[in-house]
C-alpha positions in Angstrom: 0.1 -0.1 -0.4 1.3 3.7 -1.1 0.7 6.3 1.3 -2.0 7.8 -1.3 -4.3 4.7 -0.6 -6.2 4.6 2.4 -6.3 1.8 4.8 -9.5 -0.5 5.1 -10.7 -1.5 8.2 -10.5 -5.3 8.9 -13.7 -6.9 8.0 -14.6 -10.2 10.3 -15.5 -13.2 8.3 -18.8 -14.6 9.3 -17.4 -17.6 11.1 -15.9 -14.3 13.6 -19.1 -12.3 13.7 -20.5 -15.9 14.7 -17.8 -16.4 17.4 -17.8 -12.8 18.8 -21.6 -12.9 19.2 -21.5 -16.2 20.9 -18.8 -14.8 23.2 -21.1 -11.3 24.4 -24.3 -13.5 24.2 -21.8 -16.0 27.0 -21.6 -12.5 29.1 -24.8 -11.5 29.0 -26.1 -15.4 30.8 -25.2 -14.8 34.3 -24.6 -18.1 35.0 -24.7 -19.2 39.1 -21.4 -19.6 40.4 -20.9 -21.4 43.6 -17.9 -19.9 45.9 -14.8 -22.0 46.5 -13.4 -22.9 49.5 -9.9 -22.9 50.7 -8.4 -25.2 53.8 -4.8 -25.2 54.9 -3.4 -28.5 56.3 0.4 -28.1 56.8 2.1 -27.7 53.6 -1.6 -29.3 51.4 -3.9 -26.5 50.5 -7.5 -28.0 49.4 -9.7 -26.5 47.1 -13.5 -27.3 47.3 -16.9 -26.0 46.2 -18.6 -24.4 48.8 -22.4 -25.3 47.7 -25.0 -27.3 50.2 -25.0 -30.1 47.1 -21.6 -30.8 46.1 -22.6 -32.7 43.0 -25.0 -30.1 42.0 -22.2 -27.3 42.7 -19.7 -28.7 40.7 -22.2 -29.2 37.7 -22.7 -25.0 38.4 -19.0 -24.9 38.5 -18.5 -26.9 35.0 -21.0 -24.7 33.6 -19.8 -21.3 34.4 -16.3 -22.0 33.1 -17.7 -23.6 30.0 -16.3 -27.0 31.0 -17.8 -29.9 29.4 -17.0 -32.0 31.8 -15.5 -32.9 35.1 -12.4 -33.9 34.3 -11.1 -30.9 33.1 -12.2 -29.2 36.3 -11.1 -31.7 38.4 -7.3 -30.7 36.7 -8.0 -27.4 37.1 -8.6 -27.3 40.8 -6.1 -29.8 41.5 -3.7 -27.3 39.7 -5.0 -24.4 41.7 -4.5 -26.3 44.7 -0.8 -27.4 44.1 0.0 -23.3 43.2 -1.2 -22.3 46.4 0.5 -25.1 48.6 4.3 -24.0 47.3 4.3 -21.4 49.6 1.4 -18.9 48.7 -1.2 -18.2 51.2 -4.8 -19.7 50.5 -7.5 -17.0 51.2 -11.0 -17.5 50.9 -12.8 -16.2 48.4 -11.4 -17.0 45.2 
């Protein structure tokens, strides 16, 4: 492009437009998010879902973070727990 030719603004593709619309639709969808509870036992931090029905709380959290199953969420909680167990302090709320 030379200096005499104005630069055109980027036009998103149809797929990009759908993806952005889906993103903003999800932001408008206020899903219930159960709080997480942290407990420090010596050098080990345990992170759990603070919901009266833990199984339902797990599904609510999976839905809120967009996980399609418990395997991803369980791994995420384990990683968070390990990160806070290595010298950092676990504090509520997360």
